N, C-alpha and C positions, 0 to 999 in steps of 0.2 A: 097343316099336319107335318109338312116337311121341316119347317123351322123347329117345331117341337121335338122332332126326332133328332135333329142336329144338336140341339141344346142338351138333350139327354145323353147323347154319345160323348160330348165334351165333358159333361159332369162325370160320366163313368170313367173317362180317361184320367181326369184329375184325381179321382178317388183311388184309381189304380196306382198312380204315381206316388200319392201321399201315403200309401200303405207301406212304401219302402222308407221308413223313417231313419234307418241307420245306414250311413255310407260305409262301404267295406274297403279295407286297405288292399290295394293291388300289389304294391311293393314299396320297400324302403331302401334307398341308396345312401350310403355314407361314404363320402370321398370317392364317389363313382363306383363303389362296390356294393353288392347286394347285402342287405342286413337281415338277419333272421329275426323277423318281427313277431312278437307274441303280445296279444292284447293284455294279458295279465302282467307281463314283465315290463311292457312299455319299451321305450327306446333309451338305451344308456350309451352315452358318448364319453370317450376319453378326452382329456384336455387338448390333445393334439389333433383330434378330428374336427374339421372346420365346415365341411360341406354336407348339408342334409337335404335330401329330396324325398318327399312323401307323395306317392301316387295313389289315387283312389279309383275304384271302378266307376267309369262314367255312367251317367244316367241318360236315358233316351230323351230326345227332344232337342230341337235346334235352338230354342231360347234359354236353355239351361246354362247358367253361369256358376262359378265356384268362388267362394270367398274363404279366407283363412286369417287367423289372428292368434297371437300369443298375448293374452291379456296383460300379463305382467311386464311385457316388453313393448308391445305395439299399442299405439294410441288410436288406431283406426283399423278398418278391415281392408285387406288387399284382395283385389278382384282379378279373376282370370277366366278366359274362355276354355282353359284346359284343366283337366282334373289332376293337377299336380301342385305341390307346394315346394318352394325352394328357399332355404335359409343358409346364410354363410356367417361364419365367425360368431356363433352364439357364445355369449358369456356363460360362465359356470353357474350352476344352480338347478333348481327343479321347476319345470314349466308344464303348462297344459296347452297343447295345440288344438284349436277348434277349427274344423273344416265343415263348411255347409254348401249345399247345392240349392240354388234358387231359380225360380222362374216366375215372371210377372210379379216381382216384388214379394213373392211368397217363398218361405223356406220349405224345401221339399224333403231334405234329409240332412242329417248332421252326424259328425263323429268327433270323438275327443281322443287324443293320444297323450299319454304321460311321457315327458322327455326329461331325462336327468343327465346333466353334463358335469363332468368333474372339473373343478376349478383349477385353472393354471396357477402356478406358484405366485405369479405376479398379481393374481386376483385375490389372494388370501389376505386376511386382515393384517397379518404381521409383515407383509412385504414392504410397504412404504415406510413404516417405522424402522424396519431393518436397513433400508436404503439410507434414511436420514442418519441413523446411528453409524452406518458404515462411512458416510461422507464426513460426519463429525470426527470419526476415528482417524480417517485419512488426514484431515486438517490438523487434528491434534498431534498425530505423529509427525507430520510435516513441520508444524510449528515447534515441536520439541526438538527435532533434528536441527532446524534452523537456529533455535536458541542455543543448543549445544555447540553448533559450528561457530555462531557469532561469539559465544563466550570464549571458546578456544582461541579464536582470532584476536579477541581483545586481550586475553592473557598473554598470547604470543607477542602482540604489539607492546604490551606493557613490559614484558621481559626484555624485548629489544631496546625499548626506550631506557630502561634501567641500565642495560649494558652500555649503551651509548653515553648516557650521562656519567656513568662510572668511569668509562674510558677517557672521556673528555676531561673529567675532573682530575683523574690520576695521571694519565700519560701526557696529555697536552699541557695541563697545568704544571706538571713537573718540568717539562721541557722549557716552558716559558720562564719559569723561575730560574732554571739553569742559565738561560740566556741573560737574564738580569744580573746574575752573579758574575758571569764571565765578562759582561760589559763593565761592571763595577771594578773588577780586577784590571781590565784593560784601561779604564779611566785613570787609575793610579799611575800606570806607566806612561800613558799619553800626556798627562799633565806635565811631566818632566821633559819628555823627549819631543813630542809633537803636539803642542797645545792647540794647533789649528784644527786638529781632528775632534776636538771636544764637541762642537755643534753636531757632528754626525753621530757621535755616541749618545748625545742627549736625544737626538731624534729616534735612535734605536730604542732607547729606554722608554720614551713616551709611547712609541708604537707598541712595545711589548706590554706596557701597562694597560693601554687601551684594548689590546687583544685579550688580556687576562679578564678585564671587565666584561668584554663582549662574550667571552667564553662562559663566564659565570652566568650571564643572562641567558645564554642558550641552554646551559645545563639546567637552569631553573625552569625554563619553559618545557624542556623535554621530560623532566622528572615527573612521573605520574602522580606523585604526592601533591603537586601544585595544580592539579586539574580542577580548579574551582574559581569562580568569579570573585569570591570573597578574598582569596589569597592574592589574586591579581591586583585588586583595588588596594589592598593593604600594602602591597609592595610598591605600587605607584605612589600612594600617600607618603610612605616612609622615605622613599627616594626624594620626592619633592621637598619635604620638610628638611631633610638632611642637606641637600645641595643648596637650597635657597636660603635657609637659615644662616648658613656660613657667610652669605653675602648680605645679610641684614634685610632680606626681602620677606615680607609677610606672605604666607601661602595658605589659601583656603581650598579644602578638598570636599566636594559635595556630590553625593550620589543619591538619586531618587528612584533607583530601580531595585528590584529584589536581588540582593547579592547572594542569597542562599541557593538560587537556581543557577546551574551551570549552563550558560548560554553561548559560550565561545569555544571554538575548536582550539587545538594546540597551536596551529599556525596563526590563528587570529589573536590569541593571547600574546604570542611572541611579537607580532607586528604592532599590536596596540602598545605594548610596553616599550618597544624600541622607539616608536614615534613619540610617545610621551617623554621618554628619556631624552631624546634629541631636542624636543621643544623646551624642556626644563633647562638643559645645558645651554641652549641659546639664550634663554632669559638670564641665566646666571652670568654668562660671558659677555653678552652684547647689548642687552636691553636697557641697562641703567634704570631698572624699575624699582619701585618701592613696594609694589603689591602684585601678586599673581594669584590666579585661581584655576581650579579644574572642576568643571561641572559635568556630570554624567546623567543623561535622561533618555527616556524612550519616547519616540514620536513616530507614529504611522509606520510601524514595522521596521523602524531603524533605531539603533542605539547611537546616540550622538554624544561625543566626548569633546568638550570645548576647553582649550587651554589658553587663557588670556593673561596679558600683563599690561601695565600702565606705563611702559617704557617709551623710549624715543621712537621706536618703530624704524621702518626703512622704506625706501622707495624702490619698487621693483624695477623701474626704468633706469635707475642710476646705480643700484647696488649689484655687484657681481654675485651670481648665485653660487654659494659655497656648497660644501658637501651636504649640509643639513637640508637645504631646499631640494637638492637633487635626490636625497634619500626619500623625502616626502613624495616627490613625483614618482619615484620608482615604486614605492609601496602602494601608491594610489592606483596602480595598474592592476591590483588584485581584483578578481571578479566581484567579491562581496565587500570591498573596503574602498573608501574614497577619502582623500585628504585634501583639505582646502586651507590656504594660507591667506589671511587678510591683514594688511598692514598699511600704514601711512606714516609719513614723517610727523613725529610728536603726537601720534594718536594711539600708540601701542600696537600690539600684534595679537592676532587670534589664530590658533591652529585648530581647525575643526575636523574631527574624524567621524565618519559615518560608516557603520557596519550594518549590512543587511542581515536580518534574522532568517 
């Protein structure tokens, strides 16, 4: 009879508990402050409010536990021995918070709260597209400003180059021509009075003529109108034909690279032309050759220019290095340019120029 009485009392207790099917809200705290909660209005949070605490009235019993879940956000139930729910940093949107009290794996009571949180501006659909557009706009403005700056610098450089070329051609050229005229007048007087000074005057005349030619080459290299590979190769070809044809030397000029593309800087064009000019002059004056050639090709990131002749050549060990070889060595010290001279007695000479792209 005692066992039957105990079972009946337990059953009455469970029935009494299960009759409280609705948990009641004790208080709601938002960022540590009490929130005026209304079941009909739910909980409305602004975008800046981050900390939400919901407390329910506890149920009697030592074995009662509490579980809560926001189904659209949580993929599981969170359990607690205390009748409170704590959320931080909720994202914007409309949610439904479910809280339940359980005992012995049975749900005793539940409650549901509607939560509506305002979306922060970075959570709205237009935020990230706006960021992308803003970044693209910054890059676009930066690129435009850089383009304008680079264009102005190039125009400024072009103006300076035009001025230098014009000044060299007009002022220096005029002075050199004046020197030649004065030397010629002096020659007429020296022939009669001091003929022993004629070799000195001849040396002055030759130096003046060489200076004029060098100045013309410099003016040509500086002039922006000649900033093209095609014009460089055409000038090299015409110079080689002009100089070597006067000595009866057959000259072949062969280029197997794209001459329509500008691949050399102003300094490179100048160095290439002066090296080529020095090599052609050496062939004309010293090689005793019947045939010469210039071949230009591209190989493994290098432009290779080979100037060959079938002349008598020379021995490096026996021949004094004149200005030509010294100039080759001097120009081969450039960071992106190398000059090699290969020659032997009666085997001809090759001047090889390599330019790194």
